[in-house]
N, C-alpha and C positions, 0 to 999 in steps of 0.2 A: 503494499499499500504507498502510496505517494504521500510526505510529508508538506506536500503544499498543496496540492490540491484534492479538494474533497469530493465527495460522489453528493448528488443530488438524493431527492426524496419524494416522494408522490404523495394521495390523497383522500370527500366526503358530503354533505348532501346542501342542495341548491336554497331553501330557505334560511337557513343557519347563516349558508354563506354571505346571501343578499344582504341578512339583517348586518352582519358583521364587517361589512364590506369598508375595506378604507383609502379607498383613491383617492388621492390627492385633488384640488381642486383643477378643474380648466377651465380655461378663458374661453373666449372667443374663437372663431379658427385660425389657425395661423399663430396663436400669440399662448406663450407659456409663463406660468406664473412664477415669479422670483420663487429661488429653491432655499427655504430657510433651513435652521437646523430641525423644527418639530416636521416640516414637510417631509426632509430624507429619513426621519425618525418612522414616519409613516408607514414608508415603502419597506424601511430596516426591519423592523420589528418582525414582521411576519415569516420574514425569510431567514431570521435568526430563530425565530422557534421552529420553523419546520427543518432547520438543520440540526438544532437539537434534538429534535425527536428523532433523527433519521440516524443521527450519531448516537444519541440512546441505542436503538436497535442494533448499530452495529457492536458498540459497548456489550450488550447484554449477549450478542453471537458470541463474543468471545470469551464471556462469562460461561458460557454454556459450552463450548467446544473446549475451553480450557479445562473442564474438566474431566476429555477423554484423553488429556496428554499433551506434553510437548512438541512430538511429532506429528501430531493433528494441528495444531496451531500453526506450523511451521507449513502442512501443506495449503492452508486456508490463505498463508501469505504469499504462497509461491502462485497459485491458482487466478489469485486476484492482480496480480501485476498484470496479467495477460487480459483479466476484466477490464482491466481500465484503458486497455486498448482502444477496444469498442467503447467505452464512454469517452475517451477524448475526443474521438471522431465526433460522438453524438455531441458534446457539450461544445466544440466547435460549431456545429450545425445551428446549433442553437444560439448561438453567441451571433452569427450571420441574421438567425431571425428576430433578434432582438433589434440588431443595429437598422435592420431596414423596416421591418413594423414600426419601430418608434418613431424612425424619421417621416413614415408614411402617417402616423396618426399625428405626429406635432403639426403635420402640412394638412389635416384634416382629409386625409384620402383613405378611407375605410374600405375599399375594392381593393386597392394597391396594398395593403396593410393583409387582408387576406391572402391575393394571390402570394406576398411572399410566405404567408404562415403557410400557403400548400406546398411551395418548393420544399422548403425548409424540411417537411413533415415528409416528404415525398424521398429526399434525398438522405435523411436518420433510418427510415424504416429501409431502404435498400441497403446503404451500408451497413446498419447493424445483421442483417438477416444475411447477407454474404459472408462478414464477419465471426460470427454467432455458428455458422455452419461450419466453418473451416475448422473452429473450435471444439466444435463437438465432434466432426470425422475425422480430427489428427491428434487429441489432447497428449499424447504420450510424446509423438513427437517435437511439441511445442514445449512440452515441459523439460525436454533434454536438451533445450537450448540454453537454459539457466542449467545447466549440469546437477539437477537434483537428485540427492539421494534415491536408490528404487524404493526403500520402505516408502519414505513420503509420497514419491510419485504414484504406486499403489494407492495410498489415501487417496490424494489429489484428484486423481482421473474421473470418478463418478462426480464428484462434486462441480468441479470443471466443467465436464460435461452439461450438468444442470444449469450450472449458473448461465453460462455461456447459452444455452437454448432459448434464457430468456429475454435476449439482446435487443430483441423486436416488440415486443412487450416495453422493455425500459424505453427505447425510442419514441414510440408513442406518446407515454406518460412526460419524458424529458421536454421533448420539442413543446407540446402543449405547456409545460409551465413555465418555459420560455416566453412562450406566446401571451401567456397572462401576464408575465411582469412586464412585457413591454408595453401590456396597454392600462401599466398601474395597476393591476389588479394583483396583491402578493398573497389576499386574506385564504380565498379559495384553494390555492396549491397548498396553504398552510393546513387548513382543516383537512384537503384529500392525504395529505400526507398522515396526519393521525389517524385516520382509516387503516391505510395502510402498513402502519408500523404497529398498530394492532395485531392488524391480521397475521404480521410476520413472526412475532413474538408468539403468538397462538400456537400457530402453525407450529414452529421452533420445539414449543413445548410437549406438544403431541408427538411429531414425527421425529426429534433427534433423541426424545427418551423414551415415544412408546405412552400411548392414553389409551383410552376408549377399547382397549383390546388389541390395537394394533401393534404390530413388532416395534422397537427401539434401531430405528433407521441410521444413528450416531449421525456422521459429516454428510452423508448422502440425505439425512433427513433434510440438514441444513439448506441442500440444495432444491430440495424439491416446495420447500416452504417459501423458497425466493423466487420459485415459478409462479407459484400461487399467489404471493401478495403483489406481485407484476400484474400479473392476473386482470387484479382485483384494480388495482393504480389504474391501466389502461383506459377500461371501459368507464371508471368514474369520469377520467377529462376526458374522454370522448362526448359521455351525456352531457356531463358539464358544461362544456365548451360550446355545443350544439345549441344549450337553451341560456345562453350568455344576452344577456341585455346591451353589451358592448359589439356591437357590429363587428368589430375586426376580427373578432373570434366565432362567428358563427360559419365555420366552413359549410359550404356546400358543393356540389359535383363540380359545379361551372368554376369555380373558382381554381380547379384543379389542370381547367383546361388554361390558365394563362402561365404553368409552371414551363414550359418550353423556353417564353418568351424573358422569365427571370431566371432561368437556370445558370445563364453564363455568369450574371450579379452575383447572386448567391455564391456559386462556385470560388469567384473572383475574393470575395469577403473571408468565405469559409477555409479557402486552401491553407492562407498562413496560419488560421488558426489550429488548421488540423494538422499542419506542421509543428507547431508549437507544441501540441499536445502529445506528437509522437516524439518528438526532440526530448520532452519528459519525461515519457514513457520509456523510450530504449536507454534513456539516461540513469534512470531507475532499475531498469531489468540490467544492467551492466555496473550498478552500483552493488543490484543484490548479489551479482556472481563474486564481488570483490568481497561483500560482506559475508558471504559463504563460505570463503575461507577461514572465519575464524569458528564455523561450528554452526549446528542447526539451534543453540541457545540464543546467538546473537540474531538469528533471522528470526525467533520468535522474540526477544526483547524489541525488536527493531517494530515488529508489528504491533505488538502490545502498547508499547511507549506511544505510536500515532495515532493508535484509538482513544490515549487516555488526552492526549493534547489535543485531539480533533477538536474538542470543545472549545480550546481557546484563540482558534483563528475562526468559528463561527461567525462572529461580529465584522470580520472583514467580506466573509462570502456574502452575509447583507447589502454592506455599504459596497461592494462591487455591483451589486444586482441594482440597488438605487441609482449608483453612477451611473451604470450604462444607459438606464431608461431615460435618466434626467437628461443626459447629453445628448442623446438620439433624439428626444422629442424636445429640447431647445434648440438644436443646429435645423430639426424640421421645421421650426416656426422662426427660423432665420436671426434668432438669438444666441448667437458663442459667447458673449459674455455671460448669459444666465448659466450656460455649460461648464465656462470656467468657475467659476464661483460655486455651484454646485460639488464641481469634483473636490477644490479646495477644501472645501468644508468638510466633505466625505472623510476626505485624508486625515483632516485634525480629529475629527472623531475617532477613526480608528486607532490612531496614533497612543490618544488617551485610554481607549478601554482595553487595547493590547499591553501597555504597560502594566495598567492593575493587576490583568490577569496573568500575565508572565509571572509577574512576582507571588500571585496568589501559588500557582501550580508549581513554579521552582520551591517556594516554601514546605508543599505538602506533598511534596513527589514522591517518598518512601510510603508513606500511608496509602497514597493511592497505587502505586505499585503491588503492594501486598494485597489487595483487595483483586488484582487480577491471576495473580500466580503466588503459589507458595516456593518453586522451583529455583532454590539458591543461586546456581549460574544463570537465572534469567532474571533474577532480582538484583546480583549483583553488575548488573549493565544496563538495568533500566533507569538507575538513578543518575548515572552522566549522562546519558541521554535523554532524560526530560529537562535536565541543567541546563545543555546546550542547547535546544530547541526552544526552551523557553528563552533563552536569550536572543535569541534570533528572532522571536516574535514580532515587535515590534515592524521590523524589516520582512517580515512577511505578510501582515496585514495591509500594510504601505502597499508593495507590489501588485497584491490583490485589488485593491481599489484603483491603483492606478491604470492597470490591466483594463478592468471592469470599464472605466471612463473612455479609453480607448477604444476600445472594441466597440462600444455604444455609437461612437463617431465614424467606425466602419475600418477604423486603423488597427489590422491586426498582424500588421506587419512589425510594428515596436515589439507589442508583445511575444511575438516571435523571434527576435533577437536578442530583447532580454534572456529568457527562456534558455537562448542556446547559449550566452554568456555564463550566465549562473551555472547551468548544468555541465557545459563541455570545456569552459574553462578552470572551473573551479571544483565544483561536486568528483567529476570521475576522475580526473589528472590527479588529484590530491587522494582519492580514495586508492587509485592505483596506487602511487605511489607510497604511503602508509602500508597500505595492505600487501605488496606485492614486491615493489623493490625495498623498503626499508622495513617490511614485517613488524610494524611496531603495535604497541598494544589498543587494544578494540577502542578506549576512549579517545583516539586521536582521531578516528573513524568519525565519529560524533561531532569533535571541533568541525569539522568541514560545512557542517549545514548553516552556522551563522552566516559564514563568508559567504554562500550561494544567494542568501536571500538578501542581505546587504547590497551584492553586487547588484543585482534586478530591482531592487529599491532606487538605486542612484539614477541608474540608465534609465528608466521609466521618469523618474523625476525630470531629470534634464529635459526628455522628448518630448513632457507636455509641458515644459516652460516656454520651448521654443515656437510653439503653436501652432506647427502644420495640419496634425491633426483635426483641425474643424474643415479641413475643404475633402476631407480624405473621401468623405461617401459621395458628392452631389453630382458630378455628369452625369456617370453610368447609371443612377438610379433613377435620376429625372428622366433620360433619355429612354429607358425600357417603359416608364409611366405612359409617357408618350404616344411611344407604338403601339401601345393598346386602345 
């Protein structure tokens, strides 16, 4: 699992969602209100709560599977790395969806927004089906790329197949979630996450340990629970999207006829975003290969430590989503200054929150570690891991927020360059040097992470201050709208 990019979470009911909906105030067509802190928080808190629930499920997974032994934890860690390749492509597609939809909504063009939604959904489902199919067909061959020990591979393959089989369902839910965010509706996705999270935990209990006369399926049961929860999420997102009062979210068959005309523009935006995710995922796979030199306990420590600390960067995910939507809609309304103000405020909020959370989690790192494992070998490495990643937390949240803002403007090239810099000029070369060349203690591998995140944060801040991002999406999107 990556320590720098989280995973999405899905899905609940219509009347409750409509009653609780917290959209920002919309001005007349083509105008966007000033984005104060209160407005940013209205968009951010549902995303934060959604990620807390999704992160909670991830932690519960680890607590349940941790009872099955260290090798099971390592199997989940290895299998999850490949699932992130699929998710990388889907999140990149979602970034293009937000950039194009929010720009169209800000310009008061709901038909163009729906066409962008349909295009992103088509691309996402296609990618997930192809990549998921490869994972189902060749799991052992893919696992061998990481030099996974045979006993861990035997455990991981059934789980690997089942989680990859759910990729198309994940694509439907994830692209819908991004579309809702583009429309400034972050509450309904939050409610849907609550439903799906509850379903996942319930299915885990039944299938992993056995209940109601069913056999205990252990790791295979966790994979089946994932498929069940993703099915619920996909169906709920489709249903609620179709019933939405927002014109940009009510997809119809006619909207898919516009896919060919928007395909090139969508691919242009998502291409660098896909490349960014692949750069990061391949770097993580390489990093894992070096980490494996320290044994199964080191891999298990990394996997558990990331799950624990995933809660600390959740505010960064929420602020990134808010910045992306606000920047896109501001630029759609022709107000670059509002976009710049929103980004600066999001970045300042992220810095303050991450410092506080970093201090809390670093201070309580050992009590937290003991909740997840009693293995002395894993515990001995979890303390230093949490310390190092906690120190890098402000930089991590900073590059989350700035990347979100740039993607909202349609600039997916700059985040790609930042990810390449951090991962391939710091994380991977330093890991190779410490693990293979110098054969240092594992502690020095953990020290790499703050440097990775600091490099990315500095690079993105300089690019943001330069200001060329505000012209990134313009001509191509406008031309494709005129062509229709």
